[in-house]
N, C-alpha and C positions, 0 to 999 in steps of 0.2 A: 565719722565717729554718732555715734544715736543719742542725741540729749533724752534720757531718759529722767523727770521731774521725780522731788524726792518726795515722800509721800502725803506731806501733807497738801503740798500743792496737786496732787494726784486727785484727794479726798476733793477739793475746792473745784475742781474741774469737773470732775463727778457730780459735783452736787449742779453747775453752773448747765451742763448737758442734760442732767435731769428735769431741770426745770422746762426744758425745748421737750423732751421725753412726755410730759405733765401735760404743758399745751397741746401736745398735737393728741396726746389718747385722750383730752377731754373734749377736743373738736369732733374726734372720729366718735364719740359715744352720743354729741350731741348731734351727728350726722344719723349716725342707727334712728336715734327716739323721732328725727324729726321725716325717716323713710319707712317707720314703722308708722307713724300718725298716716302718713300719706295713704299708705297700704290698707290698714284698717277703715278709712273714709271711704274708700273704693269697695272693699268689699260690703258694709253695713249699706252703701247705696247699690250696687248694682250685683253684688251677686245675695244680698238677704233680700234686697229692692225695698230696705226700709232710708230711702232720700225724702226730701224734705214733699210734703204735701203726699205722703203717700198713699195714707187712711183715705183721702179722698181718691184715689186712681181707680182706676177701673183695669181688672189684667183679664185678660184673654191667652187662654192658652203657655201661660206666664210669663207671657208678656205685656206690662204696663201699655195702657193706652196712649198711643202718641209715638210708642219705641217701637226698634223694626230692629230684625235680624239681619245680618249681613256675611258676607264670608270676608277674611282678612284679605282675600289677592281686590275685592271690591274694593274697601277701604283703603289699604296700604299694600300696595305690591311690595314684593320684598326686590332687594337689588345684591346683587354677588360683589362681594367684597373684592378688593386685588392683591396680589400677590406682592410679598414686600420682606425679603428675606434680608433677618437679621443683622448680614455682613454688609446690603444695598445700606439699612439705614444711616442718616445720618442724626445725633441729635440734635433737636428743637424744641419747637414752643406748639408741635400737633400729637396729639397724644395718639396710637397706635395700638388698633383695642383689635384680640384676638377671640376669640369664645370664652376663653377663662378671665375676660375683662382688659386691661390697660396693660401690655406687653410691651412698652417701650415708648419712644417720643422720633418725630420724625420732623425734616426744615420744608417740607410739603403737606398739606393736606389733601384726601380725594373728595372728602366732601363737606360742607358746611353746617353748621351748625345750627337750631339742634338737630340731631339726630337719633335714631334708636337702632340699636346692633341687636342680631339674633344669631345667638349661635348654631352654626352650621355642622360642623364636623368638631369633634372633640366632646365639648360639653354641650351636646346636643340641647338647643332651643334654651338656652342663657339668653338675657334680656340686660341690656345696658342701656343705658342714655346721656349723651354725650351734647352739652350746653353750650360746645367750642368746637369749631374745626376740630376734623381729623382724619386716623384713615382706616379705615376696616379694610383688614386682611382677606384673604382668600377665606380662612376658615370660618367665616360669618357672613350673612346678612345684614343688610340696612336700609330704614327707610327715607325717601326724603323727606327735607325737613319740611316742606308745602303739606306732608301728608302725615307730620310728628304733632303728639297732643300730651296731656298727661293722663287724658281719659285713657289713649290706644297706648300708654308705655306699660299702666296697670293692668290693662285688660289681655296683656301678652304677657303677664307674669302668671295668667290663672289660665293658660290656655294649653293644652294641653297637645302638645309634639310628638308625643312617643306613638311611631309608625309601627304597628306589628307585623306589619305586611313583608319587610326588607329584612334581610338578613346584616347588610353594613351599617353599623352604624353611622347617623347621617341624616341631615334632616333636608327631605325633598319637597323644593319649593311648591311643587303645585298640590302634595299633600296639603304643605304650611298653610295656602292657600285659598285650602278648601274647607278650613277651621271656620267656626261661625263665632260671632261678636254680636253683642249686643249695643246697639246705639240708642243711647239716649233722645228723647226727644230736646231740643235745643236750647229752652232756658234750665233744665237740670243739666245740661253737656256745661250751658256756660258757665252755671254756680259753684258745679265743682274742679272746672279749668282755673277762677278767679280763686277758689278756696287754697287749693294746691300751691300756685307759681310763686305763693313770697316765703312757701317753704323751701322750695327746690331753689330761689332765689338763696335763700337763708344757708343751703347745701352747699349751693356755689362759691359763695364767698366763704363756707370754711375749708372748702377744699382748697380753695387758691391759697388760703391761709395756712394749712395747714404743707402745703408744696415750697412757700416762702421759708417758713419755718423748720423746715425741712433740709431748703437749701445754706438756711443761716446758719446750724449746728453743724454739716458739716463741710465750712469753710473757717469754721472757729474753731474744732477740733485739733487740727494740723498745728495752728498757730498758738493756741494753746501748751499743747505738748512739747513743740521747740523753743516755746519760753517769747515767743515774738510779743505775748500779750500776756500783760506779768497778772497774776492770780493770788 
């Protein structure tokens, strides 16, 4: 026999669960604002070249003095993810990344964090950052943690990965490696990293809090519904 709470109890249960949902949604909005703030800062400094001290910087062929253009292959080579079918995954602490983002979890990680994930098939050119160990599957590339930076993460988001020379959708690694990336001089690079790092620390904390809130809400619901916890 299935226990169905009376209407008044159902309303109280809904109110309790709504409080969790409101906290989760508020955290999501805060994450979006932090990410947008970091993107805008990157755009201001490295796209529009209005970085600190730009008024006094000499520009040669569109590149500030002391900066240089390099290829992605030279800066951060792309590595192939490894296949991990859904039936082979065992739910665990490590996120599994596909070209659409996190697609599940697993008990083992393939790469240490932080890492940057780039969509290879499906959502071609999508870019994600994982601060924790994770498993990128075979629809994506990943970048070794030793090569990762916040500057690179946002540079990749502004990079064109569309190859019009091929008929089959997918990101060719050689083509991706040929893409150009503007590398700032060390002082500006370090200033950007130091400015954005606290934003991403807050993002990581909010993401972890949302995971905990979601787990707590999902555990609470059946206990509220069967009367194990009085409302």
